[in-house]
C-alpha positions in Angstrom: -109.8 65.5 220.6 -107.7 62.4 219.8 -107.8 59.7 222.0 -104.7 57.5 221.7 -104.4 54.1 222.9 -100.9 52.4 223.2 -101.5 48.4 223.0 -98.9 46.2 225.3 -97.7 44.0 222.7 -93.7 43.8 222.3 -92.2 46.0 219.6 -93.9 49.2 220.0 -92.4 52.1 219.6 -92.4 54.4 222.2 -90.2 56.3 221.9 -91.4 57.5 218.7 -95.1 56.8 219.5 -94.2 59.7 222.5 -92.0 62.0 219.7 -95.5 62.0 217.8 -97.7 63.6 220.6 -94.4 66.2 221.6 -95.4 67.0 217.7 -99.4 67.0 218.2 -99.0 69.4 221.7 -97.0 71.6 219.7 -99.2 72.1 217.6 -102.0 72.2 220.2 -103.8 69.0 219.8 -105.1 68.2 222.5 -104.5 64.3 222.9 -105.2 62.0 225.5 -103.7 58.9 226.2 -104.5 55.5 227.2 -101.9 52.5 227.5 -102.1 48.9 228.2 -99.8 46.3 229.7 -100.2 42.6 229.4 -97.0 41.7 228.2 -94.8 43.0 230.8 -97.4 41.9 233.3 -96.8 38.6 231.8 -93.0 38.6 231.7 -93.3 39.4 235.6 -95.9 37.7 237.0 -94.0 35.0 236.2 -90.8 36.3 237.6 -92.6 36.9 241.0 -94.0 32.7 240.8 -97.2 33.6 239.8 -98.0 32.8 235.8 -100.6 34.0 234.1 -103.7 32.1 233.3 -105.9 33.2 230.8 -109.1 32.2 230.0 -111.2 32.2 227.3 -115.1 32.7 227.7 -118.3 31.3 225.4 -117.7 33.5 223.0 -114.6 33.1 222.2 -113.4 36.6 223.7 -109.9 35.6 225.8 -108.8 37.6 228.6 -106.6 37.6 232.1 -108.2 36.1 235.3 -107.2 38.6 237.6 -107.3 36.7 240.9 -106.3 39.2 244.1 -102.3 38.2 243.8 -102.7 39.1 239.8 -105.0 42.4 240.4 -102.2 43.5 242.6 -99.0 42.9 240.6 -101.1 44.3 236.9 -101.1 47.7 239.6 -97.8 47.9 240.0 -97.1 47.0 236.5 -99.3 49.1 234.5 -99.3 51.6 237.4 -96.7 51.7 238.6 -94.0 50.8 236.1 -96.0 51.6 232.5 -97.3 54.7 233.6 -94.3 56.0 235.4 -91.8 56.0 232.5 -94.2 57.0 229.5 -95.1 60.1 231.5 -91.1 60.2 231.8 -90.7 59.9 227.7 -93.7 62.5 228.0 -92.1 65.1 230.0 -88.8 64.2 228.2 -90.1 65.2 224.8 -91.7 68.5 226.0 -94.7 66.8 227.2 -96.6 68.3 230.3 -97.8 64.5 230.8 -100.0 63.1 233.7 -100.6 60.1 234.2 -103.4 58.3 236.1 -106.0 55.4 236.6 -109.1 54.5 236.4 -109.6 55.2 240.3 -107.6 58.6 240.4 -111.4 61.1 241.1 -113.0 58.0 240.3 -111.7 58.7 236.5 -113.7 55.1 235.7 -115.8 53.2 237.4 -116.8 49.8 236.6 -119.4 46.3 237.3 -117.2 43.6 238.9 -117.2 40.8 237.7 -116.6 38.1 239.9 -117.9 35.5 238.5 -117.2 34.4 234.8 -118.3 31.8 232.9 -115.4 29.8 231.1 -114.2 27.1 228.4 -111.3 24.9 228.9 -110.6 21.7 227.0 -114.4 21.5 226.1 -115.8 22.0 229.0 -117.6 25.0 230.8 -116.7 26.8 233.6 -117.1 29.1 236.2 -114.8 30.9 237.8 -115.1 32.8 241.6 -112.7 35.8 243.0 -112.4 37.8 239.5 -111.1 41.1 239.9 -112.1 42.7 236.2 -114.8 44.6 234.9 -116.3 46.4 232.5 -116.4 50.4 232.5 -119.9 52.3 233.1 -118.4 55.5 233.5 -116.3 58.3 232.4 -116.0 60.9 234.1 -115.4 63.5 231.6 -115.3 66.7 233.2 -111.6 65.4 235.2 -110.2 64.9 231.7 -111.5 67.8 230.1 -110.1 70.3 233.3 -106.4 68.6 232.4 -106.5 69.1 229.4 -107.5 72.4 229.5 -105.2 73.2 232.5 -103.0 72.2 229.7 -101.6 68.5 231.2 -102.0 65.5 228.9 -103.6 62.5 230.4 -101.6 59.5 230.2 -104.1 56.2 231.5 -103.4 53.0 233.0 -106.6 50.5 232.7 -107.3 50.4 235.7 -111.0 51.4 237.2 -113.4 51.2 240.0 -115.9 48.8 241.5 -119.3 50.3 243.5 -117.3 48.2 246.6 -114.0 50.3 246.4 -112.7 47.8 244.6 -109.4 48.0 241.9 -110.9 46.4 239.1 -108.4 45.5 236.2 -110.3 46.4 232.8 -109.6 45.9 228.8 -107.4 48.7 227.5 -109.4 48.9 224.4 -112.4 49.0 225.7 -111.5 51.6 228.6 -110.3 53.8 225.0 -113.0 53.2 223.6 -114.9 54.6 226.5 -112.8 57.1 226.7 -113.4 58.5 223.4 -116.8 58.0 223.7 -117.5 60.2 227.0 -115.8 63.3 225.7 -116.6 62.5 222.0 -113.5 62.6 220.7 -112.8 63.1 217.1 -111.1 59.5 216.1 -109.0 56.7 218.1 -106.4 55.2 217.1 -104.8 52.1 218.5 -101.5 51.5 218.0 -100.6 47.7 218.1 -97.8 45.3 217.4 -99.4 44.8 213.5 -100.2 46.6 210.5 -104.0 47.1 211.3 -107.0 44.7 210.6 -105.7 41.6 208.3 -108.4 39.4 206.4 -106.1 36.5 207.2 -103.7 36.9 210.1 -100.6 36.7 209.8 -100.8 37.6 205.4 -100.2 41.5 205.9 -101.4 41.1 202.1 -104.7 41.0 203.4 -104.6 44.7 205.4 -108.0 46.0 205.4 -107.7 49.4 204.6 -111.3 50.7 205.5 -114.3 49.1 206.9 -117.7 50.5 207.1 -119.0 50.3 211.0 -121.7 46.8 209.1 -118.2 45.0 209.0 -117.6 45.0 212.3 -119.5 42.4 213.4 -118.5 40.4 210.6 -114.5 41.3 211.3 -114.7 39.8 214.8 -115.7 35.8 212.5 -111.3 36.6 211.7 -110.0 38.7 213.8 -107.2 36.5 215.8 -106.5 37.1 219.8 -106.0 40.1 221.3 -107.4 42.0 217.2 -110.8 40.3 219.0 -111.4 43.3 222.2 -109.4 45.9 219.2 -112.9 45.1 216.7 -115.4 45.3 219.8 -113.4 48.3 221.1 -114.0 50.2 217.9 -118.0 49.0 217.6 -118.2 50.2 220.9 -116.4 53.8 219.9 -118.4 54.1 217.6 -121.6 53.3 219.3 -120.7 56.0 221.0 -120.7 58.7 218.5 -116.7 58.6 218.4 -117.2 59.0 214.0 -113.5 56.7 213.2 -111.9 55.0 214.7 -107.5 53.7 213.5 -105.6 50.6 214.1 -102.5 51.4 213.3 -98.7 50.1 213.5 -97.1 50.7 216.2 -93.7 49.9 215.3 -93.1 52.0 212.4 -90.8 55.6 212.5 -94.1 58.1 213.1 -97.1 55.8 214.4 -99.7 58.7 215.2 -99.1 60.6 211.8 -98.7 57.2 209.7 -102.3 56.7 212.1 -103.5 60.1 210.7 -102.3 59.6 207.7 -104.7 57.1 207.3 -102.6 53.8 207.1 -103.5 51.2 208.6 -107.2 50.1 209.2 -110.0 52.4 209.3 -113.0 52.2 210.5 -116.6 54.6 210.0 
């Protein structure tokens, strides 16, 4: 089993990624796809008069503050538009894709972070009314059932809280949890950069191979969204996934390039 995570950043070539997934499906290779949707959510929420608010916690990780209105926009964009159009692309290429969110069949359950500690302008604040969560469980049996029935699951990053609330969950960490629950052989994270760079954006500093022990140090130089990807890689490896690859989702054959070792291979 291979779990592929497609970033929500602009520039990722969804058409070529779907072609690669179709080629793997024809070879009998099962693939589970997890996607984000941050860039499009930013654009549409701004158009709707509810611009995104990003906050940074005490550990330096940046995330979207998700009040109820933001959650509903996030669900509309990721579960509605992005998930549906990814399924359309895959079906067009002969892949029997099955779109769903973490709410469907309790695929992903998460603990809600009703209050989060953030740092703004040097001040520590407590923000309440947040609808984000940390994944606690993945219904691996449901995914296996879909795969065994010939479907390719396409998962949007929403989870269900214990109280029955929909929650925004980080797509990289969701993909890590899915890969861990499935005991996948690889987690491939496709984004709009060539991989993990020691001095972003200098591509000559791309790290081709990184041992698991180097991930903690990598957090110190990873920039922006790459911090969450490094954290997700660490979580996947700790759950038994033997290999995580950060690869460029903008190339002619993004997934095949990753499988051939291009990008940053972490094991």
